[in-house]
C-alpha atoms as an extended CHARMM CRD file, in Angstrom:
* protein
*
       235  EXT
         1         1  MET       CA             12.7090000000        1.5170000000        1.7250000000  PROA      1               0.0000000000
         2         2  TYR       CA             11.9930000000        5.1820000000        3.6710000000  PROA      2               0.0000000000
         3         3  THR       CA             13.6340000000        4.2370000000        6.2800000000  PROA      3               0.0000000000
         4         4  LYS       CA             15.8030000000        7.6990000000        6.3990000000  PROA      4               0.0000000000
         5         5  SER       CA             12.4560000000        9.4850000000        4.7520000000  PROA      5               0.0000000000
         6         6  ALA       CA             10.3040000000        7.8850000000        7.3510000000  PROA      6               0.0000000000
         7         7  PRO       CA             10.2210000000       10.9750000000        9.7150000000  PROA      7               0.0000000000
         8         8  TRP       CA              9.0760000000       13.2330000000        6.3410000000  PROA      8               0.0000000000
         9         9  TYR       CA              7.1720000000       10.3680000000        4.4730000000  PROA      9               0.0000000000
        10        10  ASP       CA              3.2470000000       12.0330000000        5.6070000000  PROA      10              0.0000000000
        11        11  ALA       CA              4.6130000000       15.6280000000        4.5790000000  PROA      11              0.0000000000
        12        12  ILE       CA              5.5730000000       14.5160000000        1.1830000000  PROA      12              0.0000000000
        13        13  TYR       CA              2.6250000000       13.1730000000        0.2860000000  PROA      13              0.0000000000
        14        14  GLY       CA              0.2060000000       15.6660000000        2.1850000000  PROA      14              0.0000000000
        15        15  PHE       CA             -1.0700000000       16.0290000000       -1.2130000000  PROA      15              0.0000000000
        16        16  LYS       CA             -2.7100000000       12.7710000000       -1.0550000000  PROA      16              0.0000000000
        17        17  ASP       CA             -6.2820000000       12.8440000000        0.4520000000  PROA      17              0.0000000000
        18        18  TYR       CA             -6.5160000000        9.2620000000        2.4700000000  PROA      18              0.0000000000
        19        19  ARG       CA             -9.6420000000       10.3300000000        3.7160000000  PROA      19              0.0000000000
        20        20  ALA       CA            -11.9130000000        9.9110000000        0.0410000000  PROA      20              0.0000000000
        21        21  GLU       CA             -9.6640000000        7.0700000000       -0.8480000000  PROA      21              0.0000000000
        22        22  SER       CA            -11.0390000000        5.4980000000        2.6660000000  PROA      22              0.0000000000
        23        23  GLU       CA            -14.5470000000        6.4720000000        1.8440000000  PROA      23              0.0000000000
        24        24  ARG       CA            -13.9670000000        4.5990000000       -1.7340000000  PROA      24              0.0000000000
        25        25  VAL       CA            -12.5280000000        1.7450000000        0.2100000000  PROA      25              0.0000000000
        26        26  GLN       CA            -15.2700000000        1.7520000000        2.7340000000  PROA      26              0.0000000000
        27        27  ALA       CA            -17.9380000000        1.3790000000        0.1730000000  PROA      27              0.0000000000
        28        28  LEU       CA            -16.4760000000       -1.2670000000       -2.0510000000  PROA      28              0.0000000000
        29        29  LEU       CA            -16.5200000000       -2.6860000000        1.3240000000  PROA      29              0.0000000000
        30        30  VAL       CA            -19.5970000000       -2.3860000000        2.0370000000  PROA      30              0.0000000000
        31        31  GLU       CA            -20.9500000000       -2.9110000000       -1.5560000000  PROA      31              0.0000000000
        32        32  ARG       CA            -20.0370000000       -6.7220000000       -1.7570000000  PROA      32              0.0000000000
        33        33  LEU       CA            -19.7650000000       -7.6820000000        1.9850000000  PROA      33              0.0000000000
        34        34  GLY       CA            -23.8660000000       -6.2990000000        2.4930000000  PROA      34              0.0000000000
        35        35  ARG       CA            -23.3040000000       -4.8710000000        5.9180000000  PROA      35              0.0000000000
        36        36  SER       CA            -20.6070000000       -1.8290000000        7.3960000000  PROA      36              0.0000000000
        37        37  GLY       CA            -18.3840000000       -2.3750000000        9.9450000000  PROA      37              0.0000000000
        38        38  GLY       CA            -16.8360000000       -5.8490000000       10.9440000000  PROA      38              0.0000000000
        39        39  SER       CA            -12.8790000000       -6.7160000000       10.6790000000  PROA      39              0.0000000000
        40        40  LEU       CA            -10.1290000000       -4.8120000000        8.6190000000  PROA      40              0.0000000000
        41        41  LEU       CA             -6.5820000000       -5.3680000000        8.2580000000  PROA      41              0.0000000000
        42        42  ASP       CA             -4.6520000000       -3.3080000000        6.4160000000  PROA      42              0.0000000000
        43        43  VAL       CA             -0.9630000000       -4.6900000000        5.5160000000  PROA      43              0.0000000000
        44        44  ALA       CA              1.8160000000       -2.8570000000        4.5270000000  PROA      44              0.0000000000
        45        45  CYS       CA             -0.0240000000        0.1630000000        6.3440000000  PROA      45              0.0000000000
        46        46  GLY       CA              2.9810000000        2.8540000000        6.6710000000  PROA      46              0.0000000000
        47        47  THR       CA              2.7650000000        5.8170000000        8.4870000000  PROA      47              0.0000000000
        48        48  GLY       CA             -1.3740000000        4.0990000000        9.4180000000  PROA      48              0.0000000000
        49        49  GLU       CA             -2.9950000000        7.3240000000        7.2410000000  PROA      49              0.0000000000
        50        50  HSD       CA             -5.5370000000        4.7760000000        5.7810000000  PROA      50              0.0000000000
        51        51  LEU       CA             -6.6190000000        2.9300000000        9.1340000000  PROA      51              0.0000000000
        52        52  ARG       CA             -6.7400000000        6.5620000000       10.7760000000  PROA      52              0.0000000000
        53        53  TYR       CA             -9.6840000000        7.4490000000        8.6940000000  PROA      53              0.0000000000
        54        54  LEU       CA            -10.9990000000        3.0750000000        8.2170000000  PROA      54              0.0000000000
        55        55  GLN       CA            -11.2390000000        2.7410000000       12.0430000000  PROA      55              0.0000000000
        56        56  HSD       CA            -14.3740000000        4.8840000000       11.7000000000  PROA      56              0.0000000000
        57        57  HSD       CA            -15.5760000000        1.9670000000        9.8390000000  PROA      57              0.0000000000
        58        58  PHE       CA            -13.6430000000       -0.9150000000       11.0720000000  PROA      58              0.0000000000
        59        59  ARG       CA            -12.2460000000       -3.5220000000       13.5800000000  PROA      59              0.0000000000
        60        60  VAL       CA             -9.1290000000       -2.1530000000       12.2120000000  PROA      60              0.0000000000
        61        61  GLU       CA             -5.2110000000       -3.7840000000       12.5710000000  PROA      61              0.0000000000
        62        62  GLY       CA             -2.4620000000       -3.3730000000       10.5570000000  PROA      62              0.0000000000
        63        63  LEU       CA              1.2380000000       -4.5400000000        9.5910000000  PROA      63              0.0000000000
        64        64  ASP       CA              4.5410000000       -3.5240000000        7.8790000000  PROA      64              0.0000000000
        65        65  LEU       CA              7.6410000000       -4.7100000000        7.6370000000  PROA      65              0.0000000000
        66        66  ASN       CA              8.9210000000       -1.0150000000        8.1690000000  PROA      66              0.0000000000
        67        67  GLU       CA              9.4180000000       -0.3980000000       11.9950000000  PROA      67              0.0000000000
        68        68  ALA       CA             10.5530000000        3.1750000000       11.5740000000  PROA      68              0.0000000000
        69        69  MET       CA              6.9520000000        3.3590000000        9.6350000000  PROA      69              0.0000000000
        70        70  LEU       CA              5.2500000000        1.6230000000       12.2430000000  PROA      70              0.0000000000
        71        71  ALA       CA              6.5380000000        4.2490000000       14.9250000000  PROA      71              0.0000000000
        72        72  ILE       CA              4.9880000000        6.9880000000       13.5380000000  PROA      72              0.0000000000
        73        73  ALA       CA              1.9050000000        4.9290000000       13.0830000000  PROA      73              0.0000000000
        74        74  ARG       CA              1.5740000000        3.7030000000       16.9050000000  PROA      74              0.0000000000
        75        75  GLU       CA              1.3520000000        7.2080000000       17.8440000000  PROA      75              0.0000000000
        76        76  LYS       CA             -1.0490000000        7.8720000000       15.8300000000  PROA      76              0.0000000000
        77        77  LEU       CA             -3.3070000000        5.0100000000       16.7070000000  PROA      77              0.0000000000
        78        78  PRO       CA             -2.1900000000        3.6330000000       19.9170000000  PROA      78              0.0000000000
        79        79  GLU       CA             -5.3700000000        2.1200000000       20.0670000000  PROA      79              0.0000000000
        80        80  VAL       CA             -4.9690000000       -0.0820000000       16.6490000000  PROA      80              0.0000000000
        81        81  PRO       CA             -3.2810000000       -3.3240000000       17.0860000000  PROA      81              0.0000000000
        82        82  LEU       CA              0.5660000000       -2.7930000000       14.8360000000  PROA      82              0.0000000000
        83        83  GLN       CA              3.2350000000       -5.3070000000       13.9010000000  PROA      83              0.0000000000
        84        84  ARG       CA              5.8930000000       -5.7120000000       12.0450000000  PROA      84              0.0000000000
        85        85  ALA       CA              5.7730000000       -8.1220000000        9.5830000000  PROA      85              0.0000000000
        86        86  ASP       CA              6.3550000000       -9.0100000000        5.6780000000  PROA      86              0.0000000000
        87        87  MET       CA              3.4530000000       -9.5500000000        3.5520000000  PROA      87              0.0000000000
        88        88  LEU       CA              4.9130000000      -12.5900000000        1.9410000000  PROA      88              0.0000000000
        89        89  ASP       CA              4.3760000000      -15.3320000000        5.3920000000  PROA      89              0.0000000000
        90        90  PHE       CA              2.8370000000      -13.2100000000        7.8720000000  PROA      90              0.0000000000
        91        91  ASP       CA              0.9710000000      -15.2570000000       10.1370000000  PROA      91              0.0000000000
        92        92  LEU       CA             -1.9460000000      -13.4650000000       12.8730000000  PROA      92              0.0000000000
        93        93  GLY       CA             -3.9920000000      -16.9310000000       13.3150000000  PROA      93              0.0000000000
        94        94  ARG       CA             -6.9880000000      -14.9280000000       12.6010000000  PROA      94              0.0000000000
        95        95  ARG       CA             -9.3350000000      -13.8120000000        9.7240000000  PROA      95              0.0000000000
        96        96  TYR       CA            -11.0360000000      -10.9220000000        9.0220000000  PROA      96              0.0000000000
        97        97  ASP       CA            -14.0380000000       -9.7760000000        7.1580000000  PROA      97              0.0000000000
        98        98  ALA       CA            -11.4790000000       -7.4650000000        4.9700000000  PROA      98              0.0000000000
        99        99  VAL       CA             -8.2560000000       -6.9360000000        3.7140000000  PROA      99              0.0000000000
       100       100  VAL       CA             -6.3210000000       -4.3560000000        2.3520000000  PROA      100             0.0000000000
       101       101  CYS       CA             -3.3450000000       -3.5480000000        0.7230000000  PROA      101             0.0000000000
       102       102  LEU       CA             -3.0130000000       -0.1890000000       -0.7710000000  PROA      102             0.0000000000
       103       103  PHE       CA             -0.5580000000        2.7890000000       -2.4580000000  PROA      103             0.0000000000
       104       104  SER       CA              1.2980000000        0.1900000000       -5.1160000000  PROA      104             0.0000000000
       105       105  ALA       CA              3.1570000000       -1.7840000000       -1.9730000000  PROA      105             0.0000000000
       106       106  ILE       CA              2.3240000000       -5.0540000000       -4.2310000000  PROA      106             0.0000000000
       107       107  GLY       CA              4.5380000000       -3.5880000000       -6.2700000000  PROA      107             0.0000000000
       108       108  TYR       CA              7.5350000000       -4.5260000000       -4.0820000000  PROA      108             0.0000000000
       109       109  LEU       CA              7.3740000000       -8.1410000000       -4.3360000000  PROA      109             0.0000000000
       110       110  ARG       CA             10.3750000000       -8.8720000000       -6.9390000000  PROA      110             0.0000000000
       111       111  THR       CA              8.8340000000      -11.9560000000       -8.7920000000  PROA      111             0.0000000000
       112       112  GLU       CA              5.0850000000      -13.4710000000      -10.4170000000  PROA      112             0.0000000000
       113       113  ALA       CA              5.7860000000      -16.7300000000       -7.8610000000  PROA      113             0.0000000000
       114       114  GLU       CA              5.7520000000      -13.7580000000       -4.6460000000  PROA      114             0.0000000000
       115       115  LEU       CA              2.6830000000      -12.0910000000       -6.2140000000  PROA      115             0.0000000000
       116       116  ARG       CA              0.8380000000      -15.0060000000       -5.6340000000  PROA      116             0.0000000000
       117       117  LEU       CA              2.4230000000      -16.0890000000       -2.4050000000  PROA      117             0.0000000000
       118       118  GLY       CA              1.9120000000      -12.5740000000       -1.4840000000  PROA      118             0.0000000000
       119       119  ILE       CA             -1.5260000000      -12.6320000000       -2.5420000000  PROA      119             0.0000000000
       120       120  GLY       CA             -2.2470000000      -16.1790000000       -1.3000000000  PROA      120             0.0000000000
       121       121  ASN       CA             -1.4210000000      -15.2280000000        2.2720000000  PROA      121             0.0000000000
       122       122  MET       CA             -3.6680000000      -12.6410000000        2.6700000000  PROA      122             0.0000000000
       123       123  ALA       CA             -6.4390000000      -14.2400000000        1.0780000000  PROA      123             0.0000000000
       124       124  SER       CA             -5.8640000000      -17.0080000000        3.6750000000  PROA      124             0.0000000000
       125       125  HSD       CA             -6.2600000000      -14.8840000000        6.4890000000  PROA      125             0.0000000000
       126       126  LEU       CA            -10.2160000000      -13.8560000000        5.0020000000  PROA      126             0.0000000000
       127       127  GLU       CA            -13.2320000000      -15.0470000000        6.1250000000  PROA      127             0.0000000000
       128       128  PRO       CA            -15.4740000000      -17.5440000000        3.7540000000  PROA      128             0.0000000000
       129       129  GLY       CA            -16.6640000000      -14.2150000000        2.1180000000  PROA      129             0.0000000000
       130       130  GLY       CA            -14.0870000000      -11.8850000000        3.1900000000  PROA      130             0.0000000000
       131       131  VAL       CA            -13.0970000000       -9.4260000000        0.1660000000  PROA      131             0.0000000000
       132       132  LEU       CA             -9.3850000000       -9.0530000000       -0.8160000000  PROA      132             0.0000000000
       133       133  ILE       CA             -8.5750000000       -5.6320000000       -1.9190000000  PROA      133             0.0000000000
       134       134  VAL       CA             -5.2990000000       -4.8270000000       -3.5790000000  PROA      134             0.0000000000
       135       135  GLU       CA             -3.8990000000       -1.5600000000       -5.3030000000  PROA      135             0.0000000000
       136       136  PRO       CA             -1.7840000000       -2.5970000000       -8.0130000000  PROA      136             0.0000000000
       137       137  TRP       CA              1.6530000000       -0.4450000000       -8.8510000000  PROA      137             0.0000000000
       138       138  ILE       CA              1.5510000000        0.9080000000      -12.6700000000  PROA      138             0.0000000000
       139       139  ALA       CA              1.1490000000       -1.2060000000      -15.1350000000  PROA      139             0.0000000000
       140       140  PRO       CA              3.8300000000       -2.0430000000      -17.5170000000  PROA      140             0.0000000000
       141       141  GLU       CA              2.5220000000       -0.0470000000      -20.6550000000  PROA      141             0.0000000000
       142       142  ALA       CA              1.5690000000        2.6340000000      -18.8300000000  PROA      142             0.0000000000
       143       143  PHE       CA              4.5490000000        3.1160000000      -16.9600000000  PROA      143             0.0000000000
       144       144  VAL       CA              7.0200000000        5.7620000000      -18.7820000000  PROA      144             0.0000000000
       145       145  PRO       CA             10.8510000000        5.4210000000      -18.4370000000  PROA      145             0.0000000000
       146       146  ASP       CA             13.7720000000        8.2370000000      -18.0260000000  PROA      146             0.0000000000
       147       147  ARG       CA             11.2380000000       10.7790000000      -17.0270000000  PROA      147             0.0000000000
       148       148  VAL       CA             12.9500000000       12.9790000000      -14.5410000000  PROA      148             0.0000000000
       149       149  HSD       CA              9.9930000000       14.0480000000      -10.9660000000  PROA      149             0.0000000000
       150       150  GLY       CA              9.9360000000       16.2350000000       -8.9880000000  PROA      150             0.0000000000
       151       151  LEU       CA              7.8560000000       17.0310000000       -5.3020000000  PROA      151             0.0000000000
       152       152  PHE       CA              8.6430000000       19.6520000000       -2.8670000000  PROA      152             0.0000000000
       153       153  VAL       CA              7.3010000000       20.8540000000        0.0860000000  PROA      153             0.0000000000
       154       154  ASP       CA              7.2190000000       24.1800000000        1.6640000000  PROA      154             0.0000000000
       155       155  LYS       CA              6.4840000000       24.9030000000        5.1220000000  PROA      155             0.0000000000
       156       156  PRO       CA              8.0860000000       27.0650000000        7.3770000000  PROA      156             0.0000000000
       157       157  GLU       CA              9.8540000000       24.4900000000        9.8570000000  PROA      157             0.0000000000
       158       158  LEU       CA             10.2950000000       22.2040000000        6.6640000000  PROA      158             0.0000000000
       159       159  LYS       CA             11.9650000000       22.0150000000        2.8200000000  PROA      159             0.0000000000
       160       160  LEU       CA             12.1450000000       19.2190000000        1.0310000000  PROA      160             0.0000000000
       161       161  ALA       CA             13.1090000000       17.8890000000       -2.1830000000  PROA      161             0.0000000000
       162       162  ARG       CA             12.6600000000       15.0690000000       -3.5360000000  PROA      162             0.0000000000
       163       163  MET       CA             13.9910000000       14.4410000000       -6.9780000000  PROA      163             0.0000000000
       164       164  ASN       CA             14.4320000000       11.0760000000       -8.9270000000  PROA      164             0.0000000000
       165       165  VAL       CA             14.7270000000       10.1570000000      -12.8540000000  PROA      165             0.0000000000
       166       166  SER       CA             12.7110000000        6.9910000000      -13.6050000000  PROA      166             0.0000000000
       167       167  ARG       CA             13.9940000000        3.7650000000      -15.7450000000  PROA      167             0.0000000000
       168       168  VAL       CA             13.2230000000        0.2930000000      -16.0640000000  PROA      168             0.0000000000
       169       169  GLU       CA             15.4620000000       -2.8430000000      -15.4560000000  PROA      169             0.0000000000
       170       170  GLY       CA             13.9960000000       -5.9180000000      -16.7580000000  PROA      170             0.0000000000
       171       171  ARG       CA             10.3490000000       -5.9270000000      -15.4270000000  PROA      171             0.0000000000
       172       172  VAL       CA             11.2800000000       -3.2060000000      -12.9090000000  PROA      172             0.0000000000
       173       173  ALA       CA             10.7600000000        0.0540000000      -12.1320000000  PROA      173             0.0000000000
       174       174  VAL       CA             13.9790000000        1.7200000000      -10.5690000000  PROA      174             0.0000000000
       175       175  MET       CA             13.7370000000        4.6450000000       -9.1620000000  PROA      175             0.0000000000
       176       176  ASP       CA             16.6120000000        6.5810000000       -7.1950000000  PROA      176             0.0000000000
       177       177  MET       CA             14.8870000000        8.7200000000       -4.9130000000  PROA      177             0.0000000000
       178       178  HSD       CA             17.2760000000       11.9700000000       -4.0290000000  PROA      178             0.0000000000
       179       179  HSD       CA             15.9310000000       14.2540000000       -0.5820000000  PROA      179             0.0000000000
       180       180  LEU       CA             17.3320000000       17.1840000000        0.3230000000  PROA      180             0.0000000000
       181       181  VAL       CA             15.4930000000       18.1800000000        3.2310000000  PROA      181             0.0000000000
       182       182  GLY       CA             15.9770000000       21.4160000000        5.4220000000  PROA      182             0.0000000000
       183       183  THR       CA             15.1470000000       21.8580000000        8.8120000000  PROA      183             0.0000000000
       184       184  ASP       CA             16.1840000000       24.2440000000       12.0320000000  PROA      184             0.0000000000
       185       185  ARG       CA             18.8400000000       20.9430000000       12.8510000000  PROA      185             0.0000000000
       186       186  GLY       CA             20.3710000000       21.5240000000        9.4340000000  PROA      186             0.0000000000
       187       187  ILE       CA             20.4630000000       20.2980000000        5.9610000000  PROA      187             0.0000000000
       188       188  GLU       CA             20.4600000000       16.5210000000        5.0910000000  PROA      188             0.0000000000
       189       189  TYR       CA             20.7480000000       14.5900000000        1.5160000000  PROA      189             0.0000000000
       190       190  PHE       CA             20.1740000000       11.1080000000        0.8500000000  PROA      190             0.0000000000
       191       191  VAL       CA             19.1340000000        8.1940000000       -1.5110000000  PROA      191             0.0000000000
       192       192  GLU       CA             16.2410000000        6.1710000000       -1.2040000000  PROA      192             0.0000000000
       193       193  ARG       CA             16.1480000000        3.3140000000       -3.8110000000  PROA      193             0.0000000000
       194       194  HSD       CA             13.2660000000        2.1950000000       -5.1080000000  PROA      194             0.0000000000
       195       195  GLU       CA             12.3130000000       -0.8660000000       -6.8840000000  PROA      195             0.0000000000
       196       196  LEU       CA              8.7480000000       -1.9140000000       -8.3150000000  PROA      196             0.0000000000
       197       197  THR       CA              7.5590000000       -4.6060000000      -10.3900000000  PROA      197             0.0000000000
       198       198  LEU       CA              5.6270000000       -3.8570000000      -13.3990000000  PROA      198             0.0000000000
       199       199  PHE       CA              3.2720000000       -6.8130000000      -12.8890000000  PROA      199             0.0000000000
       200       200  THR       CA              0.9060000000       -7.4700000000      -15.8110000000  PROA      200             0.0000000000
       201       201  ASP       CA             -2.8680000000       -7.2910000000      -15.2620000000  PROA      201             0.0000000000
       202       202  ALA       CA             -3.0520000000      -10.5610000000      -16.2850000000  PROA      202             0.0000000000
       203       203  GLU       CA             -0.5910000000      -11.5200000000      -13.5520000000  PROA      203             0.0000000000
       204       204  TYR       CA             -2.7280000000      -10.1110000000      -11.2490000000  PROA      204             0.0000000000
       205       205  ARG       CA             -5.7560000000      -11.6710000000      -11.9390000000  PROA      205             0.0000000000
       206       206  ALA       CA             -4.2480000000      -14.8770000000      -11.9670000000  PROA      206             0.0000000000
       207       207  ALA       CA             -2.9550000000      -14.7380000000       -8.8850000000  PROA      207             0.0000000000
       208       208  LEU       CA             -5.9920000000      -13.8870000000       -6.5160000000  PROA      208             0.0000000000
       209       209  ALA       CA             -8.0860000000      -16.4200000000       -8.7170000000  PROA      209             0.0000000000
       210       210  ALA       CA             -5.2380000000      -18.8190000000       -7.8320000000  PROA      210             0.0000000000
       211       211  ALA       CA             -5.7570000000      -17.9220000000       -3.8700000000  PROA      211             0.0000000000
       212       212  GLY       CA             -9.4800000000      -18.9080000000       -4.2670000000  PROA      212             0.0000000000
       213       213  LEU       CA            -10.5260000000      -15.4930000000       -5.3780000000  PROA      213             0.0000000000
       214       214  ASP       CA            -13.6130000000      -14.2670000000       -7.4830000000  PROA      214             0.0000000000
       215       215  VAL       CA            -11.9060000000      -10.8720000000       -8.8530000000  PROA      215             0.0000000000
       216       216  GLU       CA            -13.1830000000       -7.7270000000       -9.8440000000  PROA      216             0.0000000000
       217       217  HSD       CA            -11.0220000000       -4.7310000000      -11.9440000000  PROA      217             0.0000000000
       218       218  ASP       CA            -12.3160000000       -1.2140000000      -10.7310000000  PROA      218             0.0000000000
       219       219  ALA       CA             -9.8980000000       -0.0120000000      -13.6100000000  PROA      219             0.0000000000
       220       220  HSD       CA             -9.6220000000        3.3280000000      -12.1780000000  PROA      220             0.0000000000
       221       221  GLY       CA             -9.3120000000        2.7640000000       -8.3600000000  PROA      221             0.0000000000
       222       222  LEU       CA             -8.9480000000        5.4340000000       -5.5360000000  PROA      222             0.0000000000
       223       223  THR       CA             -5.9320000000        7.3670000000       -8.1690000000  PROA      223             0.0000000000
       224       224  GLY       CA             -5.6720000000        6.0860000000      -11.4020000000  PROA      224             0.0000000000
       225       225  ARG       CA             -3.9350000000        2.8120000000      -11.0790000000  PROA      225             0.0000000000
       226       226  GLY       CA             -6.4370000000        0.7090000000      -10.8440000000  PROA      226             0.0000000000
       227       227  LEU       CA             -7.8110000000       -1.8510000000       -8.0710000000  PROA      227             0.0000000000
       228       228  TYR       CA             -8.0810000000       -5.6800000000       -7.8900000000  PROA      228             0.0000000000
       229       229  LEU       CA            -11.0700000000       -7.1420000000       -5.7560000000  PROA      229             0.0000000000
       230       230  GLY       CA            -10.9610000000      -10.3730000000       -4.6510000000  PROA      230             0.0000000000
       231       231  ARG       CA            -13.8930000000      -12.4160000000       -2.8040000000  PROA      231             0.0000000000
       232       232  LEU       CA            -13.2540000000      -15.8860000000       -1.1180000000  PROA      232             0.0000000000
       233       233  ARG       CA            -15.3920000000      -18.1780000000       -2.5510000000  PROA      233             0.0000000000
       234       234  ARG       CA            -17.4990000000      -19.7820000000        0.1280000000  PROA      234             0.0000000000
       235       235  ALA       CA            -17.1670000000      -23.5630000000        1.0810000000  PROA      235             0.0000000000
């Protein structure tokens, strides 16, 4: 996912207020950690837009499975440790005061077993008393299939249209994203398929609890999709 669209990812999501979202994440962490600063790992950091702001409050690191996205993040954040890794099995050999997984990246896990594995792996990288923040994908009851979506970028150097009709296959939201991109190099057309699992509230809560976390839920969160917050219990 996003391999072909990575060069235009930041333009596609230019409407997204990463600064405000990062400030909200920072405030939530300060409330629960009882202090500012500390270490933070961003799992599925993408092109590093949240890290660009979070680095002013934490000692940050990031990881992502997509090398094309990481290449963009490395250009923005040359001083930030970034590495290619899978949220299901990464092992960095160290622990953090906070771990975050934002912008619904958790939805790319395919089963409840993978959800538990991924969240358990993130929790294993927390210091005792540390906090995990997960922004979920859309809840099953809130997802509306068979609806056409369109997103358009109109800049002097870039014209881009991205359209899809969402559908549901079993428990998975399937979106074939059709891109038409115009630059001074010409016109390009491609399709990227995105499949995100419609996990339930109960499944998210159970996965966090199974990882030894005390669970909170913020119904609105950063973008209306909510947030799950888990604090690792002290021994």
